[in-house]
N, CA and C atoms as a LAMMPS dump frame, in Angstrom:
ITEM: TIMESTEP
0
ITEM: NUMBER OF ATOMS
207
ITEM: BOX BOUNDS ff ff ff
-5.0000000000000000e+02 5.0000000000000000e+02
-5.0000000000000000e+02 5.0000000000000000e+02
-5.0000000000000000e+02 5.0000000000000000e+02
ITEM: ATOMS id mol type element x y z
1 1 1 N 285.186 269.933 -6.474
2 1 2 C 285.094 268.916 -7.506
3 1 3 C 283.999 268.621 -8.345
4 2 1 N 283.448 268.619 -9.513
5 2 2 C 282.115 268.444 -9.653
6 2 3 C 281.678 267.367 -9.494
7 3 1 N 282.16 266.375 -9.666
8 3 2 C 281.649 264.815 -9.294
9 3 3 C 281.144 264.997 -7.799
10 4 1 N 281.502 265.375 -6.822
11 4 2 C 280.809 265.911 -5.563
12 4 3 C 279.655 265.889 -5.608
13 5 1 N 279 267.418 -6.568
14 5 2 C 277.789 267.17 -6.107
15 5 3 C 276.984 266.829 -7.259
16 6 1 N 277.316 265.467 -8.587
17 6 2 C 276.57 264.849 -8.861
18 6 3 C 275.576 264.239 -8.338
19 7 1 N 274.317 264.01 -8.711
20 7 2 C 273.049 263.17 -8.512
21 7 3 C 273.331 261.703 -8.843
22 8 1 N 274.582 261.274 -9.22
23 8 2 C 274.631 259.68 -9.507
24 8 3 C 275.563 259.566 -8.269
25 9 1 N 276.235 259.802 -7.574
26 9 2 C 277.58 259.915 -6.859
27 9 3 C 277.258 258.144 -5.659
28 10 1 N 275.944 258.402 -5.175
29 10 2 C 275.732 257.33 -4.217
30 10 3 C 274.534 256.047 -5.015
31 11 1 N 274.361 256.157 -6.534
32 11 2 C 273.48 255.198 -7.627
33 11 3 C 274.594 253.909 -7.554
34 12 1 N 273.915 253.195 -8.035
35 12 2 C 274.18 251.838 -8.44
36 12 3 C 275.53 252.308 -9.663
37 13 1 N 276.581 252.292 -10.525
38 13 2 C 277.091 252.683 -11.359
39 13 3 C 276.96 251.465 -12.142
40 14 1 N 276.237 250.053 -11.863
41 14 2 C 275.947 249.424 -13.189
42 14 3 C 274.889 250.524 -13.986
43 15 1 N 273.507 251.104 -13.392
44 15 2 C 272.981 251.619 -14.202
45 15 3 C 273.378 252.305 -15.231
46 16 1 N 274.658 252.644 -15.28
47 16 2 C 275.65 253.918 -15.91
48 16 3 C 276.171 252.938 -17.084
49 17 1 N 276.752 251.684 -16.562
50 17 2 C 277.726 251.016 -17.334
51 17 3 C 276.936 250.275 -18.115
52 18 1 N 275.807 249.624 -18.128
53 18 2 C 275.201 248.52 -18.557
54 18 3 C 274.467 248.909 -20.308
55 19 1 N 274.14 248.373 -21.128
56 19 2 C 273.821 248.783 -22.376
57 19 3 C 272.427 248.435 -22.417
58 20 1 N 271.817 247.869 -21.039
59 20 2 C 270.468 247.776 -21.196
60 20 3 C 269.533 248.694 -21.186
61 21 1 N 268.844 248.833 -21.882
62 21 2 C 267.215 250.042 -22.291
63 21 3 C 266.677 250.174 -21.461
64 22 1 N 266.496 249.585 -20.509
65 22 2 C 265.882 249.866 -18.973
66 22 3 C 267.03 250.697 -17.97
67 23 1 N 267.608 250.122 -18.15
68 23 2 C 269.127 250.481 -17.032
69 23 3 C 269.492 252.135 -17.896
70 24 1 N 269.686 251.919 -18.863
71 24 2 C 270.212 253.115 -19.397
72 24 3 C 268.699 254.421 -18.787
73 25 1 N 267.487 254.176 -19.37
74 25 2 C 266.556 255.224 -19.375
75 25 3 C 266.247 255.755 -18.029
76 26 1 N 266.871 254.554 -16.743
77 26 2 C 266.736 254.938 -15.353
78 26 3 C 268.078 256.068 -15.313
79 27 1 N 269.363 255.468 -15.424
80 27 2 C 270.487 256.401 -15.45
81 27 3 C 270.224 257.822 -16.068
82 28 1 N 269.552 257.573 -17.187
83 28 2 C 269.312 259.226 -18.134
84 28 3 C 268.117 259.623 -17.241
85 29 1 N 267.136 259.105 -16.33
86 29 2 C 266.323 259.954 -15.483
87 29 3 C 267.291 260.796 -14.292
88 30 1 N 267.914 259.687 -13.926
89 30 2 C 269.338 260.415 -12.645
90 30 3 C 269.69 261.43 -13.051
91 31 1 N 270.478 261.896 -14.214
92 31 2 C 271.217 262.979 -15.097
93 31 3 C 270.204 263.987 -15.058
94 32 1 N 269.056 263.455 -15.233
95 32 2 C 268.12 264.597 -15.812
96 32 3 C 267.823 265.557 -14.319
97 33 1 N 268.06 265.067 -13.603
98 33 2 C 267.659 265.833 -12.353
99 33 3 C 269.042 266.283 -11.68
100 34 1 N 270.063 265.868 -12.249
101 34 2 C 271.453 266.389 -11.748
102 34 3 C 271.943 268.217 -11.966
103 35 1 N 272.551 268.49 -10.711
104 35 2 C 272.802 269.917 -11.347
105 35 3 C 274.393 270.08 -12.226
106 36 1 N 275.139 269.17 -12.25
107 36 2 C 276.412 269.036 -12.908
108 36 3 C 276.295 268.457 -14.276
109 37 1 N 274.844 267.982 -14.862
110 37 2 C 275.063 267.139 -16.003
111 37 3 C 275.804 267.998 -17.251
112 38 1 N 275.972 269.041 -17.326
113 38 2 C 276.91 269.609 -18.035
114 38 3 C 278.161 270.021 -18.11
115 39 1 N 279.034 269.809 -17.033
116 39 2 C 280.167 269.228 -16.549
117 39 3 C 279.988 267.847 -16.72
118 40 1 N 279.852 266.941 -16.572
119 40 2 C 279.933 265.712 -16.421
120 40 3 C 280.159 265.085 -17.888
121 41 1 N 279.342 265.591 -19.152
122 41 2 C 278.837 265.702 -20.14
123 41 3 C 280.329 266.103 -21.179
124 42 1 N 280.949 267.894 -20.841
125 42 2 C 281.904 267.947 -21.184
126 42 3 C 283.205 267.424 -20.825
127 43 1 N 283.094 266.599 -19.752
128 43 2 C 284.347 266.076 -19.239
129 43 3 C 284.59 265.069 -20.042
130 44 1 N 283.446 264.103 -20.336
131 44 2 C 283.359 262.889 -21.028
132 44 3 C 283.264 262.855 -22.741
133 45 1 N 283.296 264.039 -23.144
134 45 2 C 283.718 264.779 -24.168
135 45 3 C 284.881 264.863 -24.395
136 46 1 N 285.368 265.856 -23.657
137 46 2 C 286.959 266.222 -23.547
138 46 3 C 287.718 265.054 -23.595
139 47 1 N 287.72 263.814 -22.534
140 47 2 C 288.337 262.971 -22.783
141 47 3 C 288.131 261.646 -23.643
142 48 1 N 287.408 262.248 -24.462
143 48 2 C 287.197 261.206 -25.726
144 48 3 C 286.388 259.824 -25.229
145 49 1 N 285.471 259.942 -24.468
146 49 2 C 284.704 258.954 -23.785
147 49 3 C 283.21 258.646 -24.603
148 50 1 N 283.573 257.613 -25.568
149 50 2 C 282.516 257.152 -26.393
150 50 3 C 281.87 255.815 -25.946
151 51 1 N 282.539 255.196 -24.936
152 51 2 C 281.804 253.998 -24.553
153 51 3 C 280.49 254.314 -24.509
154 52 1 N 280.067 252.73 -24.154
155 52 2 C 278.378 253.141 -24.451
156 52 3 C 277.979 253.053 -23.216
157 53 1 N 278.265 253.523 -21.963
158 53 2 C 278.023 253.621 -20.82
159 53 3 C 277.489 255.596 -20.964
160 54 1 N 276.205 255.549 -19.97
161 54 2 C 275.747 256.704 -20.03
162 54 3 C 276.734 257.454 -19.162
163 55 1 N 276.671 258.895 -19.67
164 55 2 C 277.532 260.035 -19.026
165 55 3 C 277.248 261.541 -19.109
166 56 1 N 276.735 262.262 -18.606
167 56 2 C 276.441 263.381 -18.974
168 56 3 C 274.856 263.835 -19.635
169 57 1 N 274.375 262.035 -19.075
170 57 2 C 272.868 261.907 -19.658
171 57 3 C 272.74 261.278 -20.855
172 58 1 N 273.876 261.436 -21.604
173 58 2 C 274.096 260.512 -23.114
174 58 3 C 274.955 259.304 -23.194
175 59 1 N 274.2 258.794 -24.31
176 59 2 C 275.165 257.252 -24.501
177 59 3 C 276.31 257.796 -24.912
178 60 1 N 277.425 256.642 -25.156
179 60 2 C 278.463 256.855 -25.593
180 60 3 C 277.87 257.503 -27.445
181 61 1 N 277.315 256.879 -27.856
182 61 2 C 276.85 256.758 -29.35
183 61 3 C 276.465 258.592 -29.663
184 62 1 N 275.307 258.778 -28.468
185 62 2 C 274.816 260.22 -28.686
186 62 3 C 276.167 261.084 -28.027
187 63 1 N 276.967 260.763 -27.448
188 63 2 C 277.78 261.723 -27.031
189 63 3 C 279.136 261.72 -28.332
190 64 1 N 279.176 260.766 -28.982
191 64 2 C 279.966 260.679 -30.308
192 64 3 C 279.71 261.688 -31.548
193 65 1 N 278.068 261.645 -31.295
194 65 2 C 277.21 262.237 -32.376
195 65 3 C 277.258 263.694 -32.33
196 66 1 N 277.016 264.022 -30.603
197 66 2 C 277.203 265.369 -30.078
198 66 3 C 278.429 266.364 -30.759
199 67 1 N 279.806 265.457 -30.541
200 67 2 C 281.265 265.869 -30.491
201 67 3 C 281.395 265.999 -32.518
202 68 1 N 280.893 265.176 -32.933
203 68 2 C 280.847 264.842 -34.367
204 68 3 C 282.074 264.56 -34.521
205 69 1 N 282.486 263.338 -34.186
206 69 2 C 283.248 262.291 -34.476
207 69 3 C 282.839 261.182 -35.109
């Protein structure tokens, strides 16, 4: 499963679930190093996950915009 290779698998999940700008940037920096970031992003969009957390290197607003919703 792609999640097993995710750069964030051992990271503090609060980084990805917070709407705090500094945490968002830290989460995105982890995503930027991830070999499966595209799989993660596709998973979030396929499941219509547009919540405000970081998934696939994007916030919910960014994923929603990308999906054209």
